[in-house]
N, C-alpha and C positions, 0 to 999 in steps of 0.2 A: 550202315545198313538202312537206318531209317531214312536217310537222304535218298538212297536208291529206290526204296519202296515208294516214297512220295513222288519221285520222278516217274516211276513206272505207272503209278496210279494216274498221274497227270497225262501221260502219253495215251493210256487206255481211254481216259475221259475224252481227250481231243479226238481220237479215232472214232469213238462212239458218236460224238457230235457230228463229225463229218459224214458218217454213214447215214445218220438220221436226216441230216440236211439233204443228202443225195436222194434218199427215199422220198422226202417231201417234195423235192424239185420234180422228180419223176411223176408223182401223183398229180402235181400241178399241171405238168405238161400233158398228161393223158386225159385227166378229167376237166382241167381248167377251173377257173374260179366261177362262183355263182354270180352272174352279173348283178351289180347293185343298181346301175342306171338303166332304165328301160328306154331303149331307142329302137324304133321300128324301121325296118328297111323301107326306103322309098320305092316307088314303082320301078324306077330305072335300076336300082340296086337289086330288086327282086328278080328282074330278068337276067341280070349278070350273075346272080347267086348260083344258078345251075351250071355255070361255066367255071366259076372261081369260089367255091364254098368257103375255103379258109380265109378268104379276104374279108368275109363278113362275120367272123366269129364274134359271138356275144351280142350281135344285133338280133332284134326280135322279128318274128314273122307270124302273122295270123292268117289262116286260110281254111277252107274246107278241102276235103280230099276223099278219095276212094281207095280203100285198102285192097291190095291185090296179093299180099303175102305177109304172114306173121311168122317170125323166126325167133323163138326165145323172147327176149325183151325188146325186140325190134319189130316195128310194123312198117312195111314198105307200102307207100301210097302215092297215087297220082293226084296232083293238085290241079291238073287241067283235064276236065272231063271230056272235052271234045277231041283233043289230039293225043292224050295219054303220053305226052313226051316230057312232062316235068315231074320228076320223082323225088320224094323226100323219104328219109328214114326217121321214124318217130320212136323215141325211147319210151317204152311203156312198162308197167309192172308185169312181172312174170305170171301173176295170177289174174291179169286183166282179162275181161270178157270180149275184148276187141278181136275180131276175126276177119277172115277173107270176105270181100264184097260188102263190108260195112262202110257206110258213109259217116264221116267224122268231121269235127271241127277241132283244130289245134291252135294253140297260142303258146309259143315258146321261143327260146333263143338258139341260134346256130352254134353248134359246138364242133365245127370242123366238117370233115367229109369221110366217107367210107373209102378206103384206099383203092379197093378193086374196082368200084363202080363210079367213084367221084360224086356220089349222091350226097346232098347236104344232110347232116344229122341234126335233128331238132330235139331239144329238151324242154319240156313244159307240160301244159295241161292238154289232155286229149279226151274228147267225149263223143259218143256215138249219137247221130241225129238221123232224121228222116231225109229222104232224097230232096224234098222241097226245101227243108231248112238248109241243107248243104248248098243248094243252088242259090237260095236267097242270100246266104252268108257272103257270097263272093260278089254281090252286086256292085257295091261301090265303097271302097275304103280309101280315105285320104290321110296320108301321114303328115302330121303337123310338127311335132317335136319343138314346141315353143314353150319357154319357161320365163317366169317373172318371180322376183324376190322383193318383198316389201315388209319391213318391220319384223324381221326374223321369221317370216313365213315364205316358203317357196312353193309355187304351184306350177306344174308342168302339164301341158296338154300333149298327150302322146299321139292321138289320132282321133278322127271322127269317122263314123260308119253309117251309111244310109242303107236301110232295108225297107222296101215298100214305103209306108208313110212314117216310119220311125227313124229318128236320128239318135245315135249313141255317141257320147263323148267320153273317151278314155283318158283319165287324168290321174295324177298322183300329187299328194300334198305332204310337205315336210314342215313340222313344227319345231323350229329352232329356238323358240322363245321359252320363257320360264313358266308360262301359263298354259292351262288346258283350253283348247278352243272347241267350240260347238258349231257345226254347220247344219242347218235345216234345209228342207226343200226350198223354202223361200229365199235361201242364200244364193240360189243359182237362177239365172235367167238368160235368155237369148233375145237380142234385138236384131231384127232383119227388116230393113227398109222402115216402114211405119208400124210393123207388127212386133209384139213382144210375146215370148213363149216361156212358160214355166213348167216345172216338173209337177206331174200330177199322179204320184203314187201314194201308197198308204204309210210309208215310212215318214214319221214326223222328225225324228232325230237321225239324220243320215250318218253323220260322222262326229264322234267325240274323240278328239286327238290330244293325247297327253303331251307334256313337254318332252322335247328331244325324241320324238317318234315320227313315223312315216306311214302313210296308208295310200292304197290305190283304190279307185272307185270308178263306176260307170254311171254317167248321167243319161237319162232317157227322155227325149222330147218327141212330141208328135206334131205332124203336119208342117215341119220346117222345110222350106224349099231348098233345092240343091243349088245354093248360091252363097256368096260371102255373107258372113254374119259376125256380130260382136257377142262374145260370151262374157257375162258379168258374174263375178263371184265375190260376194260380200262376206268377208271374214269378220269384220266389225264395222261400226259406223265410220271409223277413221282409217280403215284399211280395205279398200275395194280394188279388186283386180279386174282389169279390162283387157281382154284378148281379142285382137282382130284376126279372125279365122278366114283365110282365103281359100276358097274351093276352086281349083283349076279346072 
C-alpha cells in the first residue's frame, strides 16, 4: 500500500508541475519578458513597425503622440501629427490622468500588436506634455546602439536626440567589476572638430554604481552641431571610453 501511495503522490506531483509549467508558458507568451537589453528601432524599422509589429517585439521606440481614444488601460495615439496614419496603443495605468486630445511623449518597448487593428502595442513610460514640447520632441532622433566593454565595465550608447540647441545622449552602463565606480559631470565630454563640450548641470555626482549593477542615464550638452562627434567617458585614469558617433 505504501508503494502505491508513493507512486500516486509522485504522479500527482508530476501532473502539478506540468500544469504550472503550462501556465507559466502561457503567461510568457501573452505578456512576454521584460526586455533586459534596450535596443531602439532604427528609422527604417520604425517605418516598417506599423506593417509588421510582431517583427519588432521587445525593441524600443520613443516618440511624441496625440491621444485620440482611451479605453481602460489602453491609450490609442497618433505618432504622425500631419497625416494621422501612424497609430500606436500605449499601455497605461487604469488610474492614469491621460485623456483624449492630450499630447504625450512615450518611451517603451514593442510587445506585439492588437489583433483586430494590427496597431503596435507599446509598454513603457508615458507623460503628458505641451503641444510645443511634443513637436520639438520629434525633431531629430538618431539610433546609435553602439557598445564597448573595457576592464569589466560595459557602456552602451542607445541614441542621441537633438532638440533646438540641446543634445541628449541616452546611454547605459554596467559594472561587472568588484568595485564601486563614480562618474562625475567632468567624466563626460564631447569633441567635435576643434571644439570640446562638457556637461553643465548642478549634479556633481552623476552616477555611483555598485559592483554587479546597471544603470541608465541621459547626458545633456548644449550648442553641439548636428554632425559627427566623439563622445569620451572617463571611468578612471586607465579606463577611458571613446565612442565615434556618426550622425547620418
